[in-house]
PQR file with spaces between the fields and no chain letter, atoms N, CA, C, O and H, PARSE charges and radii, in Angstrom:
ATOM       1  N    MET     1      -9.621   67.911  -22.960 -0.4000 1.5000
ATOM       2  CA   MET     1      -9.066   67.606  -21.660 -0.0000 2.0000
ATOM       3  C    MET     1      -8.894   68.911  -20.899  0.5500 1.7000
ATOM       4  O    MET     1      -8.381   69.900  -21.421 -0.5500 1.4000
ATOM       5  N    GLN     2      -9.327   68.883  -19.682 -0.4000 1.5000
ATOM       6  CA   GLN     2      -9.137   70.019  -18.792 -0.0000 2.0000
ATOM       7  C    GLN     2      -8.169   69.608  -17.697  0.5500 1.7000
ATOM       8  O    GLN     2      -8.320   68.545  -17.095 -0.5500 1.4000
ATOM       9  H    GLN     2      -9.744   68.080  -19.258  0.4000 1.0000
ATOM      10  N    LYS     3      -7.183   70.441  -17.441 -0.4000 1.5000
ATOM      11  CA   LYS     3      -6.230   70.167  -16.370 -0.0000 2.0000
ATOM      12  C    LYS     3      -6.409   71.218  -15.289  0.5500 1.7000
ATOM      13  O    LYS     3      -6.534   72.410  -15.573 -0.5500 1.4000
ATOM      14  H    LYS     3      -7.061   71.305  -17.930  0.4000 1.0000
ATOM      15  N    SER     4      -6.420   70.759  -14.053 -0.4000 1.5000
ATOM      16  CA   SER     4      -6.456   71.687  -12.930 -0.0000 2.0000
ATOM      17  C    SER     4      -5.489   71.185  -11.867  0.5500 1.7000
ATOM      18  O    SER     4      -5.069   70.029  -11.881 -0.5500 1.4000
ATOM      19  H    SER     4      -6.319   69.791  -13.822  0.4000 1.0000
ATOM      20  N    ILE     5      -5.155   72.058  -10.968 -0.4000 1.5000
ATOM      21  CA   ILE     5      -4.311   71.697   -9.833 -0.0000 2.0000
ATOM      22  C    ILE     5      -5.191   71.771   -8.590  0.5500 1.7000
ATOM      23  O    ILE     5      -5.728   72.829   -8.262 -0.5500 1.4000
ATOM      24  H    ILE     5      -5.497   72.998  -10.957  0.4000 1.0000
ATOM      25  N    GLU     6      -5.331   70.655   -7.911 -0.4000 1.5000
ATOM      26  CA   GLU     6      -6.128   70.597   -6.689 -0.0000 2.0000
ATOM      27  C    GLU     6      -5.202   70.766   -5.491  0.5500 1.7000
ATOM      28  O    GLU     6      -4.059   70.309   -5.506 -0.5500 1.4000
ATOM      29  H    GLU     6      -4.895   69.796   -8.178  0.4000 1.0000
ATOM      30  N    ARG     7      -5.699   71.415   -4.475 -0.4000 1.5000
ATOM      31  CA   ARG     7      -4.909   71.636   -3.264 -0.0000 2.0000
ATOM      32  C    ARG     7      -5.701   71.127   -2.067  0.5500 1.7000
ATOM      33  O    ARG     7      -6.882   71.440   -1.914 -0.5500 1.4000
ATOM      34  H    ARG     7      -6.627   71.786   -4.463  0.4000 1.0000
ATOM      35  N    ILE     8      -5.048   70.348   -1.230 -0.4000 1.5000
ATOM      36  CA   ILE     8      -5.677   69.888    0.001 -0.0000 2.0000
ATOM      37  C    ILE     8      -4.808   70.330    1.174  0.5500 1.7000
ATOM      38  O    ILE     8      -3.584   70.403    1.063 -0.5500 1.4000
ATOM      39  H    ILE     8      -4.089   70.094   -1.355  0.4000 1.0000
ATOM      40  N    ALA     9      -5.450   70.621    2.283 -0.4000 1.5000
ATOM      41  CA   ALA     9      -4.738   71.078    3.470 -0.0000 2.0000
ATOM      42  C    ALA     9      -4.011   69.915    4.133  0.5500 1.7000
ATOM      43  O    ALA     9      -4.492   68.782    4.139 -0.5500 1.4000
ATOM      44  H    ALA     9      -6.444   70.562    2.373  0.4000 1.0000
ATOM      45  N    GLY    10      -2.852   70.216    4.687 -0.4000 1.5000
ATOM      46  CA   GLY    10      -2.102   69.221    5.449 -0.0000 2.0000
ATOM      47  C    GLY    10      -2.538   69.232    6.905  0.5500 1.7000
ATOM      48  O    GLY    10      -3.450   69.966    7.285 -0.5500 1.4000
ATOM      49  H    GLY    10      -2.461   71.136    4.683  0.4000 1.0000
ATOM      50  N    GLU    11      -1.887   68.421    7.709 -0.4000 1.5000
ATOM      51  CA   GLU    11      -2.226   68.312    9.127 -0.0000 2.0000
ATOM      52  C    GLU    11      -1.727   69.504    9.935  0.5500 1.7000
ATOM      53  O    GLU    11      -2.282   69.810   10.990 -0.5500 1.4000
ATOM      54  H    GLU    11      -1.146   67.824    7.401  0.4000 1.0000
ATOM      55  N    SER    12      -0.685   70.181    9.452 -0.4000 1.5000
ATOM      56  CA   SER    12      -0.101   71.315   10.171 -0.0000 2.0000
ATOM      57  C    SER    12      -0.502   72.617    9.494  0.5500 1.7000
ATOM      58  O    SER    12      -0.749   72.653    8.289 -0.5500 1.4000
ATOM      59  H    SER    12      -0.234   69.932    8.595  0.4000 1.0000
ATOM      60  N    GLU    13      -0.563   73.677   10.277 -0.4000 1.5000
ATOM      61  CA   GLU    13      -0.914   74.982    9.732 -0.0000 2.0000
ATOM      62  C    GLU    13       0.118   75.416    8.698  0.5500 1.7000
ATOM      63  O    GLU    13       1.324   75.309    8.925 -0.5500 1.4000
ATOM      64  H    GLU    13      -0.362   73.647   11.256  0.4000 1.0000
ATOM      65  N    GLY    14      -0.364   75.902    7.574 -0.4000 1.5000
ATOM      66  CA   GLY    14       0.526   76.366    6.518 -0.0000 2.0000
ATOM      67  C    GLY    14       1.014   75.280    5.574  0.5500 1.7000
ATOM      68  O    GLY    14       1.745   75.568    4.627 -0.5500 1.4000
ATOM      69  H    GLY    14      -1.344   75.989    7.391  0.4000 1.0000
ATOM      70  N    VAL    15       0.620   74.031    5.819 -0.4000 1.5000
ATOM      71  CA   VAL    15       1.041   72.922    4.961 -0.0000 2.0000
ATOM      72  C    VAL    15      -0.119   72.542    4.044  0.5500 1.7000
ATOM      73  O    VAL    15      -1.247   72.352    4.498 -0.5500 1.4000
ATOM      74  H    VAL    15       0.026   73.796    6.589  0.4000 1.0000
ATOM      75  N    SER    16       0.170   72.436    2.764 -0.4000 1.5000
ATOM      76  CA   SER    16      -0.836   71.968    1.817 -0.0000 2.0000
ATOM      77  C    SER    16      -0.143   71.118    0.759  0.5500 1.7000
ATOM      78  O    SER    16       1.072   71.190    0.579 -0.5500 1.4000
ATOM      79  H    SER    16       1.087   72.590    2.395  0.4000 1.0000
ATOM      80  N    TYR    17      -0.928   70.326    0.077 -0.4000 1.5000
ATOM      81  CA   TYR    17      -0.419   69.435   -0.959 -0.0000 2.0000
ATOM      82  C    TYR    17      -1.168   69.731   -2.247  0.5500 1.7000
ATOM      83  O    TYR    17      -2.378   69.958   -2.237 -0.5500 1.4000
ATOM      84  H    TYR    17      -1.915   70.267    0.223  0.4000 1.0000
ATOM      85  N    GLU    18      -0.444   69.725   -3.345 -0.4000 1.5000
ATOM      86  CA   GLU    18      -1.048   69.979   -4.648 -0.0000 2.0000
ATOM      87  C    GLU    18      -0.843   68.777   -5.558  0.5500 1.7000
ATOM      88  O    GLU    18       0.192   68.112   -5.510 -0.5500 1.4000
ATOM      89  H    GLU    18       0.538   69.541   -3.353  0.4000 1.0000
ATOM      90  N    PHE    19      -1.839   68.512   -6.381 -0.4000 1.5000
ATOM      91  CA   PHE    19      -1.732   67.423   -7.348 -0.0000 2.0000
ATOM      92  C    PHE    19      -2.537   67.782   -8.591  0.5500 1.7000
ATOM      93  O    PHE    19      -3.538   68.493   -8.511 -0.5500 1.4000
ATOM      94  H    PHE    19      -2.680   69.052   -6.420  0.4000 1.0000
ATOM      95  N    PRO    20      -2.084   67.278   -9.753 -0.5600 1.5000
ATOM      96  CA   PRO    20      -2.812   67.564  -10.989  0.2800 2.0000
ATOM      97  C    PRO    20      -4.055   66.681  -11.111  0.5500 1.7000
ATOM      98  O    PRO    20      -4.097   65.558  -10.609 -0.5500 1.4000
ATOM      99  N    LEU    21      -5.042   67.213  -11.779 -0.4000 1.5000
ATOM     100  CA   LEU    21      -6.280   66.494  -12.032 -0.0000 2.0000
ATOM     101  C    LEU    21      -6.646   66.730  -13.492  0.5500 1.7000
ATOM     102  O    LEU    21      -6.710   67.875  -13.941 -0.5500 1.4000
ATOM     103  H    LEU    21      -5.009   68.126  -12.187  0.4000 1.0000
ATOM     104  N    PHE    22      -6.884   65.663  -14.225 -0.4000 1.5000
ATOM     105  CA   PHE    22      -7.251   65.757  -15.635 -0.0000 2.0000
ATOM     106  C    PHE    22      -8.680   65.258  -15.794  0.5500 1.7000
ATOM     107  O    PHE    22      -9.057   64.223  -15.245 -0.5500 1.4000
ATOM     108  H    PHE    22      -6.833   64.733  -13.861  0.4000 1.0000
ATOM     109  N    ARG    23      -9.470   66.012  -16.555 -0.4000 1.5000
ATOM     110  CA   ARG    23     -10.858   65.615  -16.809 -0.0000 2.0000
ATOM     111  C    ARG    23     -11.109   65.558  -18.312  0.5500 1.7000
ATOM     112  O    ARG    23     -10.796   66.487  -19.056 -0.5500 1.4000
ATOM     113  H    ARG    23      -9.164   66.853  -17.001  0.4000 1.0000
ATOM     114  N    PHE    24     -11.679   64.441  -18.726 -0.4000 1.5000
ATOM     115  CA   PHE    24     -12.126   64.267  -20.102 -0.0000 2.0000
ATOM     116  C    PHE    24     -13.649   64.215  -20.046  0.5500 1.7000
ATOM     117  O    PHE    24     -14.217   63.412  -19.305 -0.5500 1.4000
ATOM     118  H    PHE    24     -11.933   63.686  -18.122  0.4000 1.0000
ATOM     119  N    THR    25     -14.303   65.060  -20.817 -0.4000 1.5000
ATOM     120  CA   THR    25     -15.760   65.099  -20.825 -0.0000 2.0000
ATOM     121  C    THR    25     -16.271   64.237  -21.963  0.5500 1.7000
ATOM     122  O    THR    25     -15.960   64.470  -23.131 -0.5500 1.4000
ATOM     123  H    THR    25     -13.842   65.713  -21.419  0.4000 1.0000
ATOM     124  N    GLY    26     -17.057   63.243  -21.602 -0.4000 1.5000
ATOM     125  CA   GLY    26     -17.589   62.330  -22.600 -0.0000 2.0000
ATOM     126  C    GLY    26     -18.728   62.936  -23.404  0.5500 1.7000
ATOM     127  O    GLY    26     -19.325   63.937  -23.010 -0.5500 1.4000
ATOM     128  H    GLY    26     -17.310   63.054  -20.653  0.4000 1.0000
ATOM     129  N    SER    27     -19.014   62.314  -24.532 -0.4000 1.5000
ATOM     130  CA   SER    27     -20.058   62.808  -25.431 -0.0000 2.0000
ATOM     131  C    SER    27     -21.448   62.290  -25.074  0.5500 1.7000
ATOM     132  O    SER    27     -22.448   62.814  -25.564 -0.5500 1.4000
ATOM     133  H    SER    27     -18.528   61.500  -24.852  0.4000 1.0000
ATOM     134  N    ASP    28     -21.518   61.266  -24.223 -0.4000 1.5000
ATOM     135  CA   ASP    28     -22.798   60.654  -23.865 -0.0000 2.0000
ATOM     136  C    ASP    28     -23.026   60.822  -22.367  0.5500 1.7000
ATOM     137  O    ASP    28     -22.361   60.175  -21.558 -0.5500 1.4000
ATOM     138  H    ASP    28     -20.705   60.840  -23.825  0.4000 1.0000
ATOM     139  N    LYS    29     -23.967   61.691  -21.998 -0.4000 1.5000
ATOM     140  CA   LYS    29     -24.225   61.971  -20.578 -0.0000 2.0000
ATOM     141  C    LYS    29     -24.726   60.740  -19.827  0.5500 1.7000
ATOM     142  O    LYS    29     -24.589   60.671  -18.605 -0.5500 1.4000
ATOM     143  H    LYS    29     -24.507   62.217  -22.655  0.4000 1.0000
ATOM     144  N    ALA    30     -25.301   59.773  -20.531 -0.4000 1.5000
ATOM     145  CA   ALA    30     -25.817   58.568  -19.893 -0.0000 2.0000
ATOM     146  C    ALA    30     -24.741   57.493  -19.723  0.5500 1.7000
ATOM     147  O    ALA    30     -24.972   56.494  -19.042 -0.5500 1.4000
ATOM     148  H    ALA    30     -25.412   59.829  -21.524  0.4000 1.0000
ATOM     149  N    ALA    31     -23.583   57.685  -20.327 -0.4000 1.5000
ATOM     150  CA   ALA    31     -22.511   56.685  -20.251 -0.0000 2.0000
ATOM     151  C    ALA    31     -21.882   56.696  -18.859  0.5500 1.7000
ATOM     152  O    ALA    31     -21.887   57.726  -18.184 -0.5500 1.4000
ATOM     153  H    ALA    31     -23.395   58.496  -20.880  0.4000 1.0000
ATOM     154  N    PRO    32     -21.343   55.562  -18.428 -0.5600 1.5000
ATOM     155  CA   PRO    32     -20.687   55.510  -17.122  0.2800 2.0000
ATOM     156  C    PRO    32     -19.442   56.397  -17.082  0.5500 1.7000
ATOM     157  O    PRO    32     -18.836   56.693  -18.112 -0.5500 1.4000
ATOM     158  N    SER    33     -19.082   56.805  -15.886 -0.4000 1.5000
ATOM     159  CA   SER    33     -17.867   57.584  -15.663 -0.0000 2.0000
ATOM     160  C    SER    33     -16.805   56.687  -15.045  0.5500 1.7000
ATOM     161  O    SER    33     -17.110   55.631  -14.492 -0.5500 1.4000
ATOM     162  H    SER    33     -19.573   56.564  -15.050  0.4000 1.0000
ATOM     163  N    ALA    34     -15.548   57.127  -15.149 -0.4000 1.5000
ATOM     164  CA   ALA    34     -14.446   56.363  -14.558 -0.0000 2.0000
ATOM     165  C    ALA    34     -13.479   57.315  -13.869  0.5500 1.7000
ATOM     166  O    ALA    34     -13.294   58.455  -14.295 -0.5500 1.4000
ATOM     167  H    ALA    34     -15.301   57.985  -15.598  0.4000 1.0000
ATOM     168  N    TYR    35     -12.868   56.825  -12.800 -0.4000 1.5000
ATOM     169  CA   TYR    35     -11.863   57.572  -12.043 -0.0000 2.0000
ATOM     170  C    TYR    35     -10.617   56.702  -11.974  0.5500 1.7000
ATOM     171  O    TYR    35     -10.677   55.556  -11.528 -0.5500 1.4000
ATOM     172  H    TYR    35     -13.018   55.899  -12.454  0.4000 1.0000
ATOM     173  N    LEU    36      -9.490   57.247  -12.414 -0.4000 1.5000
ATOM     174  CA   LEU    36      -8.218   56.522  -12.365 -0.0000 2.0000
ATOM     175  C    LEU    36      -7.245   57.308  -11.503  0.5500 1.7000
ATOM     176  O    LEU    36      -7.075   58.513  -11.688 -0.5500 1.4000
ATOM     177  H    LEU    36      -9.441   58.178  -12.775  0.4000 1.0000
ATOM     178  N    GLN    37      -6.613   56.627  -10.568 -0.4000 1.5000
ATOM     179  CA   GLN    37      -5.641   57.289   -9.701 -0.0000 2.0000
ATOM     180  C    GLN    37      -4.411   56.411   -9.574  0.5500 1.7000
ATOM     181  O    GLN    37      -4.513   55.202   -9.369 -0.5500 1.4000
ATOM     182  H    GLN    37      -6.752   55.648  -10.418  0.4000 1.0000
ATOM     183  N    ALA    38      -3.251   57.030   -9.699 -0.4000 1.5000
ATOM     184  CA   ALA    38      -1.984   56.319   -9.546 -0.0000 2.0000
ATOM     185  C    ALA    38      -1.298   56.800   -8.278  0.5500 1.7000
ATOM     186  O    ALA    38      -1.565   57.902   -7.799 -0.5500 1.4000
ATOM     187  H    ALA    38      -3.168   58.013   -9.866  0.4000 1.0000
ATOM     188  N    ALA    39      -0.433   55.988   -7.747 -0.4000 1.5000
ATOM     189  CA   ALA    39       0.433   56.356   -6.626 -0.0000 2.0000
ATOM     190  C    ALA    39      -0.346   56.888   -5.430  0.5500 1.7000
ATOM     191  O    ALA    39      -0.076   57.984   -4.938 -0.5500 1.4000
ATOM     192  H    ALA    39      -0.216   55.092   -8.136  0.4000 1.0000
ATOM     193  N    LEU    40      -1.307   56.107   -4.969 -0.4000 1.5000
ATOM     194  CA   LEU    40      -2.031   56.490   -3.760 -0.0000 2.0000
ATOM     195  C    LEU    40      -1.059   56.590   -2.589  0.5500 1.7000
ATOM     196  O    LEU    40      -1.192   57.465   -1.733 -0.5500 1.4000
ATOM     197  H    LEU    40      -1.526   55.216   -5.369  0.4000 1.0000
ATOM     198  N    HIS    41      -0.095   55.697   -2.560 -0.4000 1.5000
ATOM     199  CA   HIS    41       0.950   55.717   -1.535 -0.0000 2.0000
ATOM     200  C    HIS    41       2.290   56.018   -2.205  0.5500 1.7000
ATOM     201  O    HIS    41       2.472   55.745   -3.392 -0.5500 1.4000
ATOM     202  H    HIS    41       0.012   54.986   -3.255  0.4000 1.0000
ATOM     203  N    ALA    42       3.200   56.567   -1.460 -0.4000 1.5000
ATOM     204  CA   ALA    42       4.531   56.898   -2.001 -0.0000 2.0000
ATOM     205  C    ALA    42       5.211   55.646   -2.546  0.5500 1.7000
ATOM     206  O    ALA    42       5.098   54.563   -1.972 -0.5500 1.4000
ATOM     207  H    ALA    42       3.053   56.789   -0.497  0.4000 1.0000
ATOM     208  N    GLY    43       5.907   55.808   -3.644 -0.4000 1.5000
ATOM     209  CA   GLY    43       6.670   54.703   -4.217 -0.0000 2.0000
ATOM     210  C    GLY    43       5.879   53.784   -5.128  0.5500 1.7000
ATOM     211  O    GLY    43       6.439   52.818   -5.645 -0.5500 1.4000
ATOM     212  H    GLY    43       5.999   56.688   -4.110  0.4000 1.0000
ATOM     213  N    GLU    44       4.606   54.046   -5.342 -0.4000 1.5000
ATOM     214  CA   GLU    44       3.803   53.195   -6.224 -0.0000 2.0000
ATOM     215  C    GLU    44       3.895   53.735   -7.652  0.5500 1.7000
ATOM     216  O    GLU    44       2.947   54.326   -8.170 -0.5500 1.4000
ATOM     217  H    GLU    44       4.150   54.831   -4.922  0.4000 1.0000
ATOM     218  N    LEU    45       5.033   53.525   -8.263 -0.4000 1.5000
ATOM     219  CA   LEU    45       5.314   54.140   -9.557 -0.0000 2.0000
ATOM     220  C    LEU    45       4.747   53.425  -10.779  0.5500 1.7000
ATOM     221  O    LEU    45       4.544   54.091  -11.794 -0.5500 1.4000
ATOM     222  H    LEU    45       5.803   53.046   -7.842  0.4000 1.0000
ATOM     223  N    PRO    46       4.475   52.114  -10.758 -0.5600 1.5000
ATOM     224  CA   PRO    46       3.935   51.493  -11.970  0.2800 2.0000
ATOM     225  C    PRO    46       2.636   52.140  -12.459  0.5500 1.7000
ATOM     226  O    PRO    46       2.428   52.257  -13.667 -0.5500 1.4000
ATOM     227  N    GLY    47       1.772   52.556  -11.552 -0.4000 1.5000
ATOM     228  CA   GLY    47       0.536   53.220  -11.955 -0.0000 2.0000
ATOM     229  C    GLY    47       0.789   54.562  -12.615  0.5500 1.7000
ATOM     230  O    GLY    47       0.088   54.941  -13.554 -0.5500 1.4000
ATOM     231  H    GLY    47       1.941   52.461  -10.571  0.4000 1.0000
ATOM     232  N    VAL    48       1.795   55.286  -12.124 -0.4000 1.5000
ATOM     233  CA   VAL    48       2.157   56.577  -12.719 -0.0000 2.0000
ATOM     234  C    VAL    48       2.639   56.369  -14.149  0.5500 1.7000
ATOM     235  O    VAL    48       2.266   57.118  -15.052 -0.5500 1.4000
ATOM     236  H    VAL    48       2.365   54.979  -11.362  0.4000 1.0000
ATOM     237  N    VAL    49       3.468   55.351  -14.350 -0.4000 1.5000
ATOM     238  CA   VAL    49       3.980   55.044  -15.691 -0.0000 2.0000
ATOM     239  C    VAL    49       2.831   54.636  -16.615  0.5500 1.7000
ATOM     240  O    VAL    49       2.790   55.043  -17.776 -0.5500 1.4000
ATOM     241  H    VAL    49       3.771   54.743  -13.616  0.4000 1.0000
ATOM     242  N    ALA    50       1.907   53.840  -16.101 -0.4000 1.5000
ATOM     243  CA   ALA    50       0.769   53.399  -16.918 -0.0000 2.0000
ATOM     244  C    ALA    50      -0.103   54.587  -17.340  0.5500 1.7000
ATOM     245  O    ALA    50      -0.503   54.683  -18.500 -0.5500 1.4000
ATOM     246  H    ALA    50       1.940   53.510  -15.158  0.4000 1.0000
ATOM     247  N    ILE    51      -0.391   55.480  -16.410 -0.4000 1.5000
ATOM     248  CA   ILE    51      -1.213   56.646  -16.760 -0.0000 2.0000
ATOM     249  C    ILE    51      -0.461   57.568  -17.705  0.5500 1.7000
ATOM     250  O    ILE    51      -1.067   58.160  -18.599 -0.5500 1.4000
ATOM     251  H    ILE    51      -0.066   55.403  -15.468  0.4000 1.0000
ATOM     252  N    ASP    52       0.846   57.701  -17.524 -0.4000 1.5000
ATOM     253  CA   ASP    52       1.651   58.518  -18.435 -0.0000 2.0000
ATOM     254  C    ASP    52       1.558   57.982  -19.867  0.5500 1.7000
ATOM     255  O    ASP    52       1.507   58.762  -20.818 -0.5500 1.4000
ATOM     256  H    ASP    52       1.338   57.220  -16.797  0.4000 1.0000
ATOM     257  N    ALA    53       1.536   56.671  -20.021 -0.4000 1.5000
ATOM     258  CA   ALA    53       1.404   56.064  -21.352 -0.0000 2.0000
ATOM     259  C    ALA    53      -0.028   56.195  -21.881  0.5500 1.7000
ATOM     260  O    ALA    53      -0.239   56.292  -23.090 -0.5500 1.4000
ATOM     261  H    ALA    53       1.577   56.037  -19.249  0.4000 1.0000
ATOM     262  N    LEU    54      -0.995   56.197  -20.986 -0.4000 1.5000
ATOM     263  CA   LEU    54      -2.407   56.256  -21.369 -0.0000 2.0000
ATOM     264  C    LEU    54      -2.857   57.658  -21.799  0.5500 1.7000
ATOM     265  O    LEU    54      -3.722   57.785  -22.666 -0.5500 1.4000
ATOM     266  H    LEU    54      -0.824   56.117  -20.004  0.4000 1.0000
ATOM     267  N    MET    55      -2.289   58.695  -21.214 -0.4000 1.5000
ATOM     268  CA   MET    55      -2.748   60.072  -21.467 -0.0000 2.0000
ATOM     269  C    MET    55      -2.726   60.472  -22.947  0.5500 1.7000
ATOM     270  O    MET    55      -3.712   61.042  -23.415 -0.5500 1.4000
ATOM     271  H    MET    55      -1.586   58.592  -20.510  0.4000 1.0000
ATOM     272  N    PRO    56      -1.654   60.205  -23.710 -0.5600 1.5000
ATOM     273  CA   PRO    56      -1.693   60.568  -25.134  0.2800 2.0000
ATOM     274  C    PRO    56      -2.777   59.810  -25.906  0.5500 1.7000
ATOM     275  O    PRO    56      -3.375   60.353  -26.835 -0.5500 1.4000
ATOM     276  N    MET    57      -3.025   58.564  -25.521 -0.4000 1.5000
ATOM     277  CA   MET    57      -4.074   57.785  -26.179 -0.0000 2.0000
ATOM     278  C    MET    57      -5.451   58.380  -25.889  0.5500 1.7000
ATOM     279  O    MET    57      -6.305   58.448  -26.773 -0.5500 1.4000
ATOM     280  H    MET    57      -2.539   58.123  -24.767  0.4000 1.0000
ATOM     281  N    LEU    58      -5.658   58.809  -24.646 -0.4000 1.5000
ATOM     282  CA   LEU    58      -6.936   59.423  -24.290 -0.0000 2.0000
ATOM     283  C    LEU    58      -7.119   60.768  -24.985  0.5500 1.7000
ATOM     284  O    LEU    58      -8.221   61.093  -25.426 -0.5500 1.4000
ATOM     285  H    LEU    58      -4.964   58.754  -23.928  0.4000 1.0000
ATOM     286  N    ALA    59      -6.056   61.544  -25.085 -0.4000 1.5000
ATOM     287  CA   ALA    59      -6.135   62.836  -25.780 -0.0000 2.0000
ATOM     288  C    ALA    59      -6.510   62.629  -27.244  0.5500 1.7000
ATOM     289  O    ALA    59      -7.308   63.384  -27.800 -0.5500 1.4000
ATOM     290  H    ALA    59      -5.160   61.280  -24.727  0.4000 1.0000
ATOM     291  N    ARG    60      -5.934   61.609  -27.861 -0.4000 1.5000
ATOM     292  CA   ARG    60      -6.247   61.297  -29.258 -0.0000 2.0000
ATOM     293  C    ARG    60      -7.704   60.831  -29.383  0.5500 1.7000
ATOM     294  O    ARG    60      -8.422   61.245  -30.294 -0.5500 1.4000
ATOM     295  H    ARG    60      -5.286   60.996  -27.410  0.4000 1.0000
ATOM     296  N    ALA    61      -8.128   59.969  -28.457 -0.4000 1.5000
ATOM     297  CA   ALA    61      -9.511   59.477  -28.482 -0.0000 2.0000
ATOM     298  C    ALA    61     -10.502   60.620  -28.281  0.5500 1.7000
ATOM     299  O    ALA    61     -11.560   60.646  -28.910 -0.5500 1.4000
ATOM     300  H    ALA    61      -7.546   59.633  -27.717  0.4000 1.0000
ATOM     301  N    GLU    62     -10.161   61.558  -27.412 -0.4000 1.5000
ATOM     302  CA   GLU    62     -11.043   62.707  -27.195 -0.0000 2.0000
ATOM     303  C    GLU    62     -11.142   63.558  -28.462  0.5500 1.7000
ATOM     304  O    GLU    62     -12.230   63.997  -28.835 -0.5500 1.4000
ATOM     305  H    GLU    62      -9.302   61.538  -26.902  0.4000 1.0000
ATOM     306  N    ALA    63     -10.016   63.786  -29.115 -0.4000 1.5000
ATOM     307  CA   ALA    63     -10.000   64.583  -30.348 -0.0000 2.0000
ATOM     308  C    ALA    63     -10.837   63.927  -31.445  0.5500 1.7000
ATOM     309  O    ALA    63     -11.406   64.613  -32.294 -0.5500 1.4000
ATOM     310  H    ALA    63      -9.132   63.430  -28.812  0.4000 1.0000
ATOM     311  N    GLU    64     -10.907   62.604  -31.421 -0.4000 1.5000
ATOM     312  CA   GLU    64     -11.674   61.857  -32.417 -0.0000 2.0000
ATOM     313  C    GLU    64     -13.122   61.618  -31.982  0.5500 1.7000
ATOM     314  O    GLU    64     -13.891   61.001  -32.719 -0.5500 1.4000
ATOM     315  H    GLU    64     -10.445   62.047  -30.732  0.4000 1.0000
ATOM     316  N    GLY    65     -13.498   62.097  -30.800 -0.4000 1.5000
ATOM     317  CA   GLY    65     -14.863   61.932  -30.311 -0.0000 2.0000
ATOM     318  C    GLY    65     -15.196   60.536  -29.842  0.5500 1.7000
ATOM     319  O    GLY    65     -16.364   60.148  -29.845 -0.5500 1.4000
ATOM     320  H    GLY    65     -12.872   62.598  -30.202  0.4000 1.0000
ATOM     321  N    ARG    66     -14.193   59.770  -29.435 -0.4000 1.5000
ATOM     322  CA   ARG    66     -14.429   58.377  -29.049 -0.0000 2.0000
ATOM     323  C    ARG    66     -14.613   58.171  -27.545  0.5500 1.7000
ATOM     324  O    ARG    66     -14.820   57.038  -27.112 -0.5500 1.4000
ATOM     325  H    ARG    66     -13.244   60.086  -29.432  0.4000 1.0000
ATOM     326  N    ILE    67     -14.544   59.213  -26.750 -0.4000 1.5000
ATOM     327  CA   ILE    67     -14.761   59.068  -25.311 -0.0000 2.0000
ATOM     328  C    ILE    67     -16.241   59.318  -25.038  0.5500 1.7000
ATOM     329  O    ILE    67     -16.759   60.398  -25.323 -0.5500 1.4000
ATOM     330  H    ILE    67     -14.375   60.134  -27.102  0.4000 1.0000
ATOM     331  N    LYS    68     -16.910   58.324  -24.492 -0.4000 1.5000
ATOM     332  CA   LYS    68     -18.356   58.413  -24.270 -0.0000 2.0000
ATOM     333  C    LYS    68     -18.678   58.928  -22.868  0.5500 1.7000
ATOM     334  O    LYS    68     -19.482   59.848  -22.719 -0.5500 1.4000
ATOM     335  H    LYS    68     -16.489   57.447  -24.261  0.4000 1.0000
ATOM     336  N    GLY    69     -18.059   58.346  -21.844 -0.4000 1.5000
ATOM     337  CA   GLY    69     -18.324   58.757  -20.465 -0.0000 2.0000
ATOM     338  C    GLY    69     -17.245   59.696  -19.958  0.5500 1.7000
ATOM     339  O    GLY    69     -16.188   59.831  -20.573 -0.5500 1.4000
ATOM     340  H    GLY    69     -17.405   57.599  -21.965  0.4000 1.0000
ATOM     341  N    ASN    70     -17.516   60.340  -18.838 -0.4000 1.5000
ATOM     342  CA   ASN    70     -16.540   61.249  -18.251 -0.0000 2.0000
ATOM     343  C    ASN    70     -15.402   60.466  -17.601  0.5500 1.7000
ATOM     344  O    ASN    70     -15.621   59.418  -16.994 -0.5500 1.4000
ATOM     345  H    ASN    70     -18.375   60.231  -18.339  0.4000 1.0000
ATOM     346  N    LEU    71     -14.193   60.987  -17.737 -0.4000 1.5000
ATOM     347  CA   LEU    71     -13.016   60.383  -17.121 -0.0000 2.0000
ATOM     348  C    LEU    71     -12.346   61.417  -16.231  0.5500 1.7000
ATOM     349  O    LEU    71     -12.160   62.568  -16.626 -0.5500 1.4000
ATOM     350  H    LEU    71     -14.016   61.839  -18.230  0.4000 1.0000
ATOM     351  N    THR    72     -11.987   60.998  -15.034 -0.4000 1.5000
ATOM     352  CA   THR    72     -11.207   61.830  -14.123 -0.0000 2.0000
ATOM     353  C    THR    72      -9.937   61.059  -13.814  0.5500 1.7000
ATOM     354  O    THR    72      -9.992   59.901  -13.400 -0.5500 1.4000
ATOM     355  H    THR    72     -12.138   60.063  -14.713  0.4000 1.0000
ATOM     356  N    ILE    73      -8.790   61.701  -14.016 -0.4000 1.5000
ATOM     357  CA   ILE    73      -7.508   61.016  -13.855 -0.0000 2.0000
ATOM     358  C    ILE    73      -6.604   61.825  -12.937  0.5500 1.7000
ATOM     359  O    ILE    73      -6.412   63.026  -13.126 -0.5500 1.4000
ATOM     360  H    ILE    73      -8.745   62.642  -14.352  0.4000 1.0000
ATOM     361  N    VAL    74      -6.053   61.142  -11.938 -0.4000 1.5000
ATOM     362  CA   VAL    74      -5.078   61.732  -11.024 -0.0000 2.0000
ATOM     363  C    VAL    74      -3.810   60.891  -11.124  0.5500 1.7000
ATOM     364  O    VAL    74      -3.744   59.793  -10.571 -0.5500 1.4000
ATOM     365  H    VAL    74      -6.209   60.166  -11.784  0.4000 1.0000
ATOM     366  N    PRO    75      -2.798   61.410  -11.837 -0.5600 1.5000
ATOM     367  CA   PRO    75      -1.570   60.609  -12.006  0.2800 2.0000
ATOM     368  C    PRO    75      -0.720   60.545  -10.746  0.5500 1.7000
ATOM     369  O    PRO    75       0.334   59.910  -10.743 -0.5500 1.4000
């Protein structure tokens, strides 16, 4: 798993927003990829909780070589 912090510019000068991005690299380049994003709008917390529960499972699956396609996750 690779973690990075992405930054996007805001509408006003000097304003920017940062968010974490997690990438899991699959073992099969031909396998489909998936993108998961939680809390697109403020207050949408169930998705954040779901991804928080999913992350340890994905880390374990990656360690065991069970992730085939690439995964990009934005909690």
